[in-house]
C-alpha positions in Angstrom: 107.2 184.3 70.7 103.5 185.1 70.3 103.0 181.9 68.3 104.6 179.9 71.1 102.3 181.6 73.7 99.3 180.6 71.6 100.5 177.0 71.3 100.9 176.9 75.1 97.5 178.4 75.7 95.8 175.9 73.3 97.6 173.0 75.0 96.5 174.2 78.5 92.9 174.7 77.3 92.5 178.5 77.7 92.8 181.3 75.2 91.5 184.8 74.6 87.9 183.6 74.9 88.5 182.3 78.4 90.4 185.4 79.5 87.5 187.6 78.1 84.9 185.5 80.0 86.8 185.9 83.3 87.1 189.7 82.7 83.4 190.0 82.0 82.4 188.0 85.1 84.8 190.1 87.2 83.2 193.3 85.9 79.7 192.0 86.5 80.7 191.1 90.1 81.9 194.6 90.6 79.2 196.7 89.0 75.9 194.7 89.1 75.5 195.1 92.9 75.8 198.8 92.5 72.6 198.8 90.3 70.6 196.6 92.7 68.0 198.1 95.0 67.2 196.8 98.5 66.9 193.0 98.5 65.1 190.5 100.7 66.2 187.0 101.8 65.2 184.2 99.4 62.3 182.0 100.3 63.0 178.4 101.4 61.6 177.0 98.1 64.0 179.2 96.1 66.9 178.0 98.3 66.0 174.4 97.4 66.0 175.2 93.7 69.8 175.8 93.5 70.9 172.3 94.8 68.4 170.6 92.6 69.6 172.5 89.5 73.2 171.7 90.4 72.3 168.0 90.8 70.8 167.9 87.3 73.8 169.7 85.8 76.2 167.3 87.5 74.2 164.2 86.4 74.0 165.6 82.8 77.8 166.2 82.7 78.4 162.8 84.3 76.4 160.8 81.8 77.4 162.8 78.7 81.1 162.5 79.4 81.1 158.7 78.9 
């Protein structure tokens, strides 16, 4: 039965590494804000950095997938 589950997980593209990554991200989302001090809103230039980085990541993934 466990072998069958591993085969299904491999066919679907997720395994123990993916589950571990989701658990780590969930724990970070829960506990990292508790360690943060008071925060200020981001500057306009920092707000523009995120879409630019996402654009380059999208273009990189687009051109390398061909």
